[in-house]
PyMOL Python script that loads the backbone (N, CA, C, O; Angstrom):
from pymol import cmd

cmd.read_pdbstr("""\
ATOM      1  N   MET A   1     104.665  97.430 126.408  1.00  0.00           N
ATOM      2  CA  MET A   1     106.161  97.083 126.066  1.00  0.00           C
ATOM      3  C   MET A   1     105.920  95.907 125.583  1.00  0.00           C
ATOM      4  O   MET A   1     105.216  94.964 125.944  1.00  0.00           O
ATOM      5  N   ALA A   2     107.195  96.276 123.973  1.00  0.00           N
ATOM      6  CA  ALA A   2     107.490  95.301 123.234  1.00  0.00           C
ATOM      7  C   ALA A   2     108.939  94.255 123.887  1.00  0.00           C
ATOM      8  O   ALA A   2     109.884  94.569 124.611  1.00  0.00           O
ATOM      9  N   PRO A   3     108.492  92.731 123.135  1.00  0.00           N
ATOM     10  CA  PRO A   3     109.549  92.402 123.672  1.00  0.00           C
ATOM     11  C   PRO A   3     111.184  92.707 123.333  1.00  0.00           C
ATOM     12  O   PRO A   3     111.523  93.228 122.270  1.00  0.00           O
ATOM     13  N   GLY A   4     112.004  92.369 124.229  1.00  0.00           N
ATOM     14  CA  GLY A   4     113.369  93.400 124.389  1.00  0.00           C
ATOM     15  C   GLY A   4     113.365  94.337 124.618  1.00  0.00           C
ATOM     16  O   GLY A   4     114.374  94.854 124.138  1.00  0.00           O
ATOM     17  N   ASP A   5     112.572  95.273 125.320  1.00  0.00           N
ATOM     18  CA  ASP A   5     112.143  96.517 125.467  1.00  0.00           C
ATOM     19  C   ASP A   5     112.250  96.827 127.199  1.00  0.00           C
ATOM     20  O   ASP A   5     111.591  97.623 127.868  1.00  0.00           O
ATOM     21  N   THR A   6     113.715  95.546 127.775  1.00  0.00           N
ATOM     22  CA  THR A   6     113.330  95.855 128.938  1.00  0.00           C
ATOM     23  C   THR A   6     114.105  97.393 129.187  1.00  0.00           C
ATOM     24  O   THR A   6     114.744  98.003 128.330  1.00  0.00           O
ATOM     25  N   ARG A   7     113.815  97.899 130.837  1.00  0.00           N
ATOM     26  CA  ARG A   7     113.860  98.849 130.986  1.00  0.00           C
ATOM     27  C   ARG A   7     115.116  99.008 132.013  1.00  0.00           C
ATOM     28  O   ARG A   7     115.005  98.304 133.017  1.00  0.00           O
ATOM     29  N   TYR A   8     115.925  99.559 131.963  1.00  0.00           N
ATOM     30  CA  TYR A   8     116.864 100.213 133.202  1.00  0.00           C
ATOM     31  C   TYR A   8     116.955 100.851 133.579  1.00  0.00           C
ATOM     32  O   TYR A   8     116.614 101.844 132.936  1.00  0.00           O
ATOM     33  N   GLU A   9     117.505 101.117 135.040  1.00  0.00           N
ATOM     34  CA  GLU A   9     118.165 102.066 135.950  1.00  0.00           C
ATOM     35  C   GLU A   9     118.991 102.028 136.437  1.00  0.00           C
ATOM     36  O   GLU A   9     118.956 101.095 137.239  1.00  0.00           O
ATOM     37  N   LEU A  10     120.042 102.650 136.466  1.00  0.00           N
ATOM     38  CA  LEU A  10     121.443 102.697 136.707  1.00  0.00           C
ATOM     39  C   LEU A  10     122.204 103.270 138.521  1.00  0.00           C
ATOM     40  O   LEU A  10     122.601 104.431 138.626  1.00  0.00           O
ATOM     41  N   ILE A  11     122.295 102.265 139.790  1.00  0.00           N
ATOM     42  CA  ILE A  11     122.163 102.903 141.162  1.00  0.00           C
ATOM     43  C   ILE A  11     123.568 102.320 141.270  1.00  0.00           C
ATOM     44  O   ILE A  11     123.927 101.266 140.744  1.00  0.00           O
ATOM     45  N   ASP A  12     124.399 103.215 142.092  1.00  0.00           N
ATOM     46  CA  ASP A  12     125.324 102.883 142.353  1.00  0.00           C
ATOM     47  C   ASP A  12     126.251 101.776 141.248  1.00  0.00           C
ATOM     48  O   ASP A  12     126.724 100.671 141.514  1.00  0.00           O
ATOM     49  N   GLY A  13     126.282 102.450 140.117  1.00  0.00           N
ATOM     50  CA  GLY A  13     126.568 100.976 139.065  1.00  0.00           C
ATOM     51  C   GLY A  13     126.471 100.519 139.192  1.00  0.00           C
ATOM     52  O   GLY A  13     127.579  99.997 139.309  1.00  0.00           O
ATOM     53  N   ILE A  14     125.310  99.394 139.523  1.00  0.00           N
ATOM     54  CA  ILE A  14     124.780  98.491 138.832  1.00  0.00           C
ATOM     55  C   ILE A  14     123.295  98.637 137.901  1.00  0.00           C
ATOM     56  O   ILE A  14     122.624  99.669 137.906  1.00  0.00           O
ATOM     57  N   ALA A  15     123.109  97.992 137.492  1.00  0.00           N
ATOM     58  CA  ALA A  15     121.878  97.630 136.467  1.00  0.00           C
ATOM     59  C   ALA A  15     120.492  97.310 137.115  1.00  0.00           C
ATOM     60  O   ALA A  15     120.243  96.326 137.810  1.00  0.00           O
ATOM     61  N   SER A  16     120.074  97.800 136.944  1.00  0.00           N
ATOM     62  CA  SER A  16     118.758  97.060 138.144  1.00  0.00           C
ATOM     63  C   SER A  16     117.368  97.422 137.415  1.00  0.00           C
ATOM     64  O   SER A  16     117.092  98.607 137.227  1.00  0.00           O
ATOM     65  N   MET A  17     116.401  96.284 136.962  1.00  0.00           N
ATOM     66  CA  MET A  17     115.385  96.141 135.831  1.00  0.00           C
ATOM     67  C   MET A  17     114.815  97.001 136.937  1.00  0.00           C
ATOM     68  O   MET A  17     115.105  97.188 138.119  1.00  0.00           O
ATOM     69  N   ILE A  18     113.603  97.596 135.845  1.00  0.00           N
ATOM     70  CA  ILE A  18     112.759  99.217 136.497  1.00  0.00           C
ATOM     71  C   ILE A  18     111.241  98.498 135.858  1.00  0.00           C
ATOM     72  O   ILE A  18     111.410  98.229 134.669  1.00  0.00           O
ATOM     73  N   SER A  19     110.271  98.245 136.193  1.00  0.00           N
ATOM     74  CA  SER A  19     108.597  98.592 135.537  1.00  0.00           C
ATOM     75  C   SER A  19     108.360  99.527 134.401  1.00  0.00           C
ATOM     76  O   SER A  19     109.110 100.483 134.201  1.00  0.00           O
ATOM     77  N   PRO A  20     107.255  99.245 133.604  1.00  0.00           N
ATOM     78  CA  PRO A  20     106.961 100.154 132.963  1.00  0.00           C
ATOM     79  C   PRO A  20     106.285 101.300 133.698  1.00  0.00           C
ATOM     80  O   PRO A  20     106.373 101.186 134.921  1.00  0.00           O
ATOM     81  N   ALA A  21     105.511 102.573 133.190  1.00  0.00           N
ATOM     82  CA  ALA A  21     104.801 103.231 134.042  1.00  0.00           C
ATOM     83  C   ALA A  21     103.465 102.442 134.247  1.00  0.00           C
ATOM     84  O   ALA A  21     103.057 101.537 133.519  1.00  0.00           O
ATOM     85  N   PRO A  22     102.812 102.976 135.447  1.00  0.00           N
ATOM     86  CA  PRO A  22     102.031 102.869 135.731  1.00  0.00           C
ATOM     87  C   PRO A  22     100.568 102.693 134.645  1.00  0.00           C
ATOM     88  O   PRO A  22     100.705 103.144 133.508  1.00  0.00           O
ATOM     89  N   ASP A  23      99.650 102.257 134.894  1.00  0.00           N
ATOM     90  CA  ASP A  23      98.879 102.197 133.870  1.00  0.00           C
ATOM     91  C   ASP A  23      97.899 103.386 134.251  1.00  0.00           C
ATOM     92  O   ASP A  23      98.310 104.027 135.218  1.00  0.00           O
ATOM     93  N   LEU A  24      96.530 103.890 133.642  1.00  0.00           N
ATOM     94  CA  LEU A  24      95.857 105.065 133.959  1.00  0.00           C
ATOM     95  C   LEU A  24      94.796 104.767 135.318  1.00  0.00           C
ATOM     96  O   LEU A  24      94.348 105.710 135.970  1.00  0.00           O
ATOM     97  N   ALA A  25      94.512 103.531 135.594  1.00  0.00           N
ATOM     98  CA  ALA A  25      93.416 103.145 136.493  1.00  0.00           C
ATOM     99  C   ALA A  25      94.676 103.816 138.051  1.00  0.00           C
ATOM    100  O   ALA A  25      94.443 104.713 138.862  1.00  0.00           O
ATOM    101  N   HIS A  26      95.905 102.943 137.927  1.00  0.00           N
ATOM    102  CA  HIS A  26      96.551 103.206 139.091  1.00  0.00           C
ATOM    103  C   HIS A  26      97.069 104.883 139.272  1.00  0.00           C
ATOM    104  O   HIS A  26      97.573 105.224 140.342  1.00  0.00           O
ATOM    105  N   GLN A  27      96.944 105.613 138.448  1.00  0.00           N
ATOM    106  CA  GLN A  27      96.805 106.549 137.758  1.00  0.00           C
ATOM    107  C   GLN A  27      95.904 107.806 138.985  1.00  0.00           C
ATOM    108  O   GLN A  27      95.992 108.770 139.746  1.00  0.00           O
ATOM    109  N   ASP A  28      95.305 107.064 138.520  1.00  0.00           N
ATOM    110  CA  ASP A  28      93.381 108.181 138.532  1.00  0.00           C
ATOM    111  C   ASP A  28      93.754 107.639 140.461  1.00  0.00           C
ATOM    112  O   ASP A  28      93.602 108.595 141.222  1.00  0.00           O
ATOM    113  N   VAL A  29      94.060 106.683 140.972  1.00  0.00           N
ATOM    114  CA  VAL A  29      94.308 106.562 142.211  1.00  0.00           C
ATOM    115  C   VAL A  29      95.062 107.265 142.908  1.00  0.00           C
ATOM    116  O   VAL A  29      94.658 107.903 143.881  1.00  0.00           O
ATOM    117  N   THR A  30      96.497 107.245 142.430  1.00  0.00           N
ATOM    118  CA  THR A  30      97.120 108.130 143.371  1.00  0.00           C
ATOM    119  C   THR A  30      96.880 109.658 142.918  1.00  0.00           C
ATOM    120  O   THR A  30      97.209 110.592 143.650  1.00  0.00           O
ATOM    121  N   GLY A  31      96.246 109.852 141.586  1.00  0.00           N
ATOM    122  CA  GLY A  31      96.030 111.520 142.261  1.00  0.00           C
ATOM    123  C   GLY A  31      94.679 111.903 142.714  1.00  0.00           C
ATOM    124  O   GLY A  31      94.374 113.068 142.969  1.00  0.00           O
ATOM    125  N   GLU A  32      93.735 110.718 142.826  1.00  0.00           N
ATOM    126  CA  GLU A  32      93.181 111.265 144.255  1.00  0.00           C
ATOM    127  C   GLU A  32      93.857 111.737 145.223  1.00  0.00           C
ATOM    128  O   GLU A  32      94.193 112.906 145.412  1.00  0.00           O
ATOM    129  N   ILE A  33      94.065 110.794 145.861  1.00  0.00           N
ATOM    130  CA  ILE A  33      94.963 110.803 146.858  1.00  0.00           C
ATOM    131  C   ILE A  33      95.457 112.225 146.815  1.00  0.00           C
ATOM    132  O   ILE A  33      94.913 113.175 147.377  1.00  0.00           O
ATOM    133  N   PHE A  34      96.654 112.265 146.014  1.00  0.00           N
ATOM    134  CA  PHE A  34      97.517 113.359 146.228  1.00  0.00           C
ATOM    135  C   PHE A  34      96.253 114.762 146.242  1.00  0.00           C
ATOM    136  O   PHE A  34      96.321 115.731 146.999  1.00  0.00           O
ATOM    137  N   ARG A  35      95.264 114.544 145.298  1.00  0.00           N
ATOM    138  CA  ARG A  35      94.642 115.330 145.659  1.00  0.00           C
ATOM    139  C   ARG A  35      93.845 115.622 146.877  1.00  0.00           C
ATOM    140  O   ARG A  35      93.325 116.710 147.124  1.00  0.00           O
ATOM    141  N   GLN A  36      93.799 114.705 147.516  1.00  0.00           N
ATOM    142  CA  GLN A  36      92.915 114.853 148.482  1.00  0.00           C
ATOM    143  C   GLN A  36      94.125 115.391 150.015  1.00  0.00           C
ATOM    144  O   GLN A  36      93.789 116.022 151.018  1.00  0.00           O
ATOM    145  N   ALA A  37      95.133 115.000 149.759  1.00  0.00           N
ATOM    146  CA  ALA A  37      96.296 114.937 150.745  1.00  0.00           C
ATOM    147  C   ALA A  37      96.506 116.484 150.607  1.00  0.00           C
ATOM    148  O   ALA A  37      96.300 116.951 151.727  1.00  0.00           O
ATOM    149  N   ALA A  38      96.782 117.348 149.847  1.00  0.00           N
ATOM    150  CA  ALA A  38      96.960 118.110 149.285  1.00  0.00           C
ATOM    151  C   ALA A  38      96.033 119.446 149.633  1.00  0.00           C
ATOM    152  O   ALA A  38      96.383 120.624 149.704  1.00  0.00           O
ATOM    153  N   ASN A  39      94.985 118.962 149.786  1.00  0.00           N
ATOM    154  CA  ASN A  39      93.662 120.062 150.534  1.00  0.00           C
ATOM    155  C   ASN A  39      93.835 120.022 151.501  1.00  0.00           C
ATOM    156  O   ASN A  39      93.517 121.004 152.171  1.00  0.00           O
ATOM    157  N   LYS A  40      94.329 119.075 152.029  1.00  0.00           N
ATOM    158  CA  LYS A  40      93.948 118.812 153.203  1.00  0.00           C
ATOM    159  C   LYS A  40      95.721 119.929 153.971  1.00  0.00           C
ATOM    160  O   LYS A  40      95.689 120.825 154.815  1.00  0.00           O
ATOM    161  N   LEU A  41      96.715 119.478 153.394  1.00  0.00           N
ATOM    162  CA  LEU A  41      97.660 120.420 154.057  1.00  0.00           C
ATOM    163  C   LEU A  41      97.812 121.876 153.547  1.00  0.00           C
ATOM    164  O   LEU A  41      98.594 122.646 154.106  1.00  0.00           O
ATOM    165  N   ALA A  42      96.939 122.310 152.311  1.00  0.00           N
ATOM    166  CA  ALA A  42      96.840 123.396 151.548  1.00  0.00           C
ATOM    167  C   ALA A  42      97.183 124.719 153.203  1.00  0.00           C
ATOM    168  O   ALA A  42      96.416 124.710 154.166  1.00  0.00           O
ATOM    169  N   GLY A  43      98.131 125.446 153.146  1.00  0.00           N
ATOM    170  CA  GLY A  43      98.491 125.793 153.857  1.00  0.00           C
ATOM    171  C   GLY A  43      98.932 126.152 155.297  1.00  0.00           C
ATOM    172  O   GLY A  43      98.924 127.153 156.014  1.00  0.00           O
ATOM    173  N   LYS A  44      99.536 124.139 155.422  1.00  0.00           N
ATOM    174  CA  LYS A  44     100.450 124.389 156.509  1.00  0.00           C
ATOM    175  C   LYS A  44     102.027 124.695 155.520  1.00  0.00           C
ATOM    176  O   LYS A  44     102.458 125.126 154.450  1.00  0.00           O
ATOM    177  N   THR A  45     102.438 124.049 156.931  1.00  0.00           N
ATOM    178  CA  THR A  45     104.526 123.932 156.739  1.00  0.00           C
ATOM    179  C   THR A  45     104.665 122.712 155.840  1.00  0.00           C
ATOM    180  O   THR A  45     105.755 122.764 155.270  1.00  0.00           O
ATOM    181  N   CYS A  46     103.916 121.561 155.479  1.00  0.00           N
ATOM    182  CA  CYS A  46     104.336 120.161 155.294  1.00  0.00           C
ATOM    183  C   CYS A  46     103.482 119.864 154.208  1.00  0.00           C
ATOM    184  O   CYS A  46     102.348 119.419 154.387  1.00  0.00           O
ATOM    185  N   PRO A  47     103.975 120.091 153.062  1.00  0.00           N
ATOM    186  CA  PRO A  47     103.571 120.035 151.248  1.00  0.00           C
ATOM    187  C   PRO A  47     103.481 118.632 150.511  1.00  0.00           C
ATOM    188  O   PRO A  47     104.416 117.842 150.379  1.00  0.00           O
ATOM    189  N   ALA A  48     102.370 118.494 150.123  1.00  0.00           N
ATOM    190  CA  ALA A  48     102.696 117.061 149.794  1.00  0.00           C
ATOM    191  C   ALA A  48     103.240 117.546 148.583  1.00  0.00           C
ATOM    192  O   ALA A  48     103.535 118.659 148.148  1.00  0.00           O
ATOM    193  N   PHE A  49     103.305 115.958 148.016  1.00  0.00           N
ATOM    194  CA  PHE A  49     103.997 115.679 146.714  1.00  0.00           C
ATOM    195  C   PHE A  49     103.645 114.522 146.457  1.00  0.00           C
ATOM    196  O   PHE A  49     103.157 113.672 147.201  1.00  0.00           O
ATOM    197  N   ILE A  50     104.042 114.464 144.762  1.00  0.00           N
ATOM    198  CA  ILE A  50     103.038 113.860 144.165  1.00  0.00           C
ATOM    199  C   ILE A  50     103.619 112.490 143.674  1.00  0.00           C
ATOM    200  O   ILE A  50     103.043 111.466 143.308  1.00  0.00           O
ATOM    201  N   ALA A  51     105.174 112.854 143.805  1.00  0.00           N
ATOM    202  CA  ALA A  51     106.535 111.983 143.837  1.00  0.00           C
ATOM    203  C   ALA A  51     107.436 111.915 144.672  1.00  0.00           C
ATOM    204  O   ALA A  51     107.241 112.729 145.574  1.00  0.00           O
ATOM    205  N   PRO A  52     108.500 111.220 144.826  1.00  0.00           N
ATOM    206  CA  PRO A  52     109.416 110.837 145.716  1.00  0.00           C
ATOM    207  C   PRO A  52     109.848 112.163 144.438  1.00  0.00           C
ATOM    208  O   PRO A  52     109.320 112.503 143.379  1.00  0.00           O
ATOM    209  N   VAL A  53     111.208 112.685 145.298  1.00  0.00           N
ATOM    210  CA  VAL A  53     112.187 114.066 145.543  1.00  0.00           C
ATOM    211  C   VAL A  53     113.258 113.826 146.165  1.00  0.00           C
ATOM    212  O   VAL A  53     113.418 113.492 147.340  1.00  0.00           O
ATOM    213  N   ASP A  54     114.137 114.036 145.197  1.00  0.00           N
ATOM    214  CA  ASP A  54     115.968 114.867 145.464  1.00  0.00           C
ATOM    215  C   ASP A  54     115.737 116.017 145.968  1.00  0.00           C
ATOM    216  O   ASP A  54     115.019 116.843 145.404  1.00  0.00           O
ATOM    217  N   VAL A  55     116.337 116.224 147.134  1.00  0.00           N
ATOM    218  CA  VAL A  55     116.258 117.257 147.888  1.00  0.00           C
ATOM    219  C   VAL A  55     117.815 117.440 147.145  1.00  0.00           C
ATOM    220  O   VAL A  55     118.531 116.523 146.743  1.00  0.00           O
ATOM    221  N   ARG A  56     118.086 118.830 147.098  1.00  0.00           N
ATOM    222  CA  ARG A  56     120.093 119.307 147.040  1.00  0.00           C
ATOM    223  C   ARG A  56     120.182 120.382 148.094  1.00  0.00           C
ATOM    224  O   ARG A  56     119.443 121.364 148.150  1.00  0.00           O
ATOM    225  N   LEU A  57     121.239 120.073 148.985  1.00  0.00           N
ATOM    226  CA  LEU A  57     121.408 120.784 149.648  1.00  0.00           C
ATOM    227  C   LEU A  57     122.810 121.200 149.494  1.00  0.00           C
ATOM    228  O   LEU A  57     123.759 120.593 149.990  1.00  0.00           O
ATOM    229  N   PRO A  58     122.893 122.284 148.769  1.00  0.00           N
ATOM    230  CA  PRO A  58     124.275 123.099 148.164  1.00  0.00           C
ATOM    231  C   PRO A  58     125.267 123.522 150.079  1.00  0.00           C
ATOM    232  O   PRO A  58     125.061 123.915 151.228  1.00  0.00           O
ATOM    233  N   LYS A  59     126.048 123.168 149.379  1.00  0.00           N
ATOM    234  CA  LYS A  59     127.203 123.765 150.665  1.00  0.00           C
ATOM    235  C   LYS A  59     128.121 124.665 150.966  1.00  0.00           C
ATOM    236  O   LYS A  59     129.324 124.502 151.171  1.00  0.00           O
ATOM    237  N   ARG A  60     126.903 126.494 150.995  1.00  0.00           N
ATOM    238  CA  ARG A  60     127.474 127.311 151.178  1.00  0.00           C
ATOM    239  C   ARG A  60     127.419 127.899 149.845  1.00  0.00           C
ATOM    240  O   ARG A  60     126.284 127.785 149.383  1.00  0.00           O
ATOM    241  N   ASP A  61     128.497 128.678 148.803  1.00  0.00           N
ATOM    242  CA  ASP A  61     127.601 129.207 147.906  1.00  0.00           C
ATOM    243  C   ASP A  61     128.044 127.854 146.571  1.00  0.00           C
ATOM    244  O   ASP A  61     128.862 128.019 145.666  1.00  0.00           O
ATOM    245  N   GLU A  62     127.318 126.725 146.801  1.00  0.00           N
ATOM    246  CA  GLU A  62     128.271 125.916 145.412  1.00  0.00           C
ATOM    247  C   GLU A  62     127.631 125.994 144.076  1.00  0.00           C
ATOM    248  O   GLU A  62     126.874 126.962 144.140  1.00  0.00           O
ATOM    249  N   ALA A  63     127.575 125.592 143.194  1.00  0.00           N
ATOM    250  CA  ALA A  63     127.054 125.741 142.014  1.00  0.00           C
ATOM    251  C   ALA A  63     126.163 124.418 141.937  1.00  0.00           C
ATOM    252  O   ALA A  63     126.459 123.453 142.643  1.00  0.00           O
ATOM    253  N   ASP A  64     124.887 124.378 140.929  1.00  0.00           N
ATOM    254  CA  ASP A  64     124.176 123.602 140.944  1.00  0.00           C
ATOM    255  C   ASP A  64     124.628 122.467 140.810  1.00  0.00           C
ATOM    256  O   ASP A  64     124.440 121.663 141.723  1.00  0.00           O
ATOM    257  N   ASP A  65     125.344 122.080 139.651  1.00  0.00           N
ATOM    258  CA  ASP A  65     126.060 121.292 139.334  1.00  0.00           C
ATOM    259  C   ASP A  65     127.235 120.604 140.140  1.00  0.00           C
ATOM    260  O   ASP A  65     127.734 119.526 139.817  1.00  0.00           O
ATOM    261  N   GLN A  66     127.630 121.406 141.287  1.00  0.00           N
ATOM    262  CA  GLN A  66     129.257 120.549 142.166  1.00  0.00           C
ATOM    263  C   GLN A  66     128.586 120.913 143.548  1.00  0.00           C
ATOM    264  O   GLN A  66     129.124 121.555 144.449  1.00  0.00           O
ATOM    265  N   ILE A  67     127.006 120.259 143.550  1.00  0.00           N
ATOM    266  CA  ILE A  67     126.342 119.642 144.350  1.00  0.00           C
ATOM    267  C   ILE A  67     126.189 118.561 144.694  1.00  0.00           C
ATOM    268  O   ILE A  67     125.582 117.871 143.876  1.00  0.00           O
ATOM    269  N   ASP A  68     126.676 117.770 146.168  1.00  0.00           N
ATOM    270  CA  ASP A  68     127.250 116.547 145.955  1.00  0.00           C
ATOM    271  C   ASP A  68     126.604 115.716 147.245  1.00  0.00           C
ATOM    272  O   ASP A  68     127.048 114.691 147.764  1.00  0.00           O
ATOM    273  N   THR A  69     125.368 116.511 147.614  1.00  0.00           N
ATOM    274  CA  THR A  69     124.760 116.226 149.068  1.00  0.00           C
ATOM    275  C   THR A  69     123.002 116.033 148.656  1.00  0.00           C
ATOM    276  O   THR A  69     122.043 116.794 148.793  1.00  0.00           O
ATOM    277  N   VAL A  70     123.127 114.763 148.148  1.00  0.00           N
ATOM    278  CA  VAL A  70     121.123 114.745 148.401  1.00  0.00           C
ATOM    279  C   VAL A  70     120.492 114.065 148.692  1.00  0.00           C
ATOM    280  O   VAL A  70     120.853 112.890 148.612  1.00  0.00           O
ATOM    281  N   VAL A  71     119.350 114.339 149.136  1.00  0.00           N
ATOM    282  CA  VAL A  71     118.353 113.305 149.964  1.00  0.00           C
ATOM    283  C   VAL A  71     117.557 112.700 149.183  1.00  0.00           C
ATOM    284  O   VAL A  71     116.729 113.257 148.462  1.00  0.00           O
ATOM    285  N   HIS A  72     117.785 111.288 149.286  1.00  0.00           N
ATOM    286  CA  HIS A  72     116.789 110.499 148.379  1.00  0.00           C
ATOM    287  C   HIS A  72     115.020 109.495 149.314  1.00  0.00           C
ATOM    288  O   HIS A  72     114.811 108.775 150.290  1.00  0.00           O
ATOM    289  N   ARG A  73     114.600 109.826 148.717  1.00  0.00           N
ATOM    290  CA  ARG A  73     113.532 108.497 149.880  1.00  0.00           C
ATOM    291  C   ARG A  73     113.451 108.912 150.890  1.00  0.00           C
ATOM    292  O   ARG A  73     114.336 108.759 151.731  1.00  0.00           O
ATOM    293  N   GLY A  74     112.460 109.499 151.079  1.00  0.00           N
ATOM    294  CA  GLY A  74     111.455 110.311 152.207  1.00  0.00           C
ATOM    295  C   GLY A  74     111.355 111.346 152.457  1.00  0.00           C
ATOM    296  O   GLY A  74     111.600 112.035 151.467  1.00  0.00           O
ATOM    297  N   TYR A  75     110.966 112.241 153.796  1.00  0.00           N
ATOM    298  CA  TYR A  75     110.597 112.890 153.922  1.00  0.00           C
ATOM    299  C   TYR A  75     111.446 113.938 155.087  1.00  0.00           C
ATOM    300  O   TYR A  75     111.182 113.803 156.282  1.00  0.00           O
ATOM    301  N   GLY A  76     112.015 114.513 154.834  1.00  0.00           N
ATOM    302  CA  GLY A  76     113.128 115.342 155.677  1.00  0.00           C
ATOM    303  C   GLY A  76     112.532 116.485 156.046  1.00  0.00           C
ATOM    304  O   GLY A  76     113.340 117.413 156.077  1.00  0.00           O
ATOM    305  N   GLY A  77     111.374 116.804 156.354  1.00  0.00           N
ATOM    306  CA  GLY A  77     111.184 117.801 156.843  1.00  0.00           C
ATOM    307  C   GLY A  77     111.130 118.927 155.683  1.00  0.00           C
ATOM    308  O   GLY A  77     111.253 120.032 156.211  1.00  0.00           O
ATOM    309  N   ILE A  78     111.050 118.979 154.899  1.00  0.00           N
ATOM    310  CA  ILE A  78     111.300 119.798 153.456  1.00  0.00           C
ATOM    311  C   ILE A  78     110.181 121.083 153.836  1.00  0.00           C
ATOM    312  O   ILE A  78     108.969 120.879 153.909  1.00  0.00           O
ATOM    313  N   ARG A  79     110.747 122.283 154.037  1.00  0.00           N
ATOM    314  CA  ARG A  79     109.764 123.488 154.136  1.00  0.00           C
ATOM    315  C   ARG A  79     110.012 124.300 152.592  1.00  0.00           C
ATOM    316  O   ARG A  79     111.005 124.216 151.869  1.00  0.00           O
ATOM    317  N   ARG A  80     109.123 124.866 152.436  1.00  0.00           N
ATOM    318  CA  ARG A  80     109.525 125.518 151.187  1.00  0.00           C
ATOM    319  C   ARG A  80     109.182 127.250 151.733  1.00  0.00           C
ATOM    320  O   ARG A  80     108.397 127.823 152.489  1.00  0.00           O
ATOM    321  N   GLN A  81     110.865 127.763 150.364  1.00  0.00           N
ATOM    322  CA  GLN A  81     110.849 128.925 150.901  1.00  0.00           C
ATOM    323  C   GLN A  81     109.689 129.752 151.267  1.00  0.00           C
ATOM    324  O   GLN A  81     109.856 130.858 151.781  1.00  0.00           O
TER     325      GLN A  81
END
""", "prot")
cmd.dss("prot")
cmd.show_as("cartoon", "prot")
cmd.util.cbc("prot")
cmd.orient("prot")
């Protein structure tokens, strides 16, 4: 990353510095861990995810852009339909 190319994300209105993308060695290792976990969980009710996910929970017939209940960081028993 070039000097001055500092990356930020906005969390609850507060700017926080974020790190650059992981290098290839890191991606190789995490990819292998994911592959092994996904293979082990194949056919089970607990899926493997490669990255954190946000789960959007609509209230009745809410349109996607009206959903305000989102579960972050963590696995709360998500089941694929």
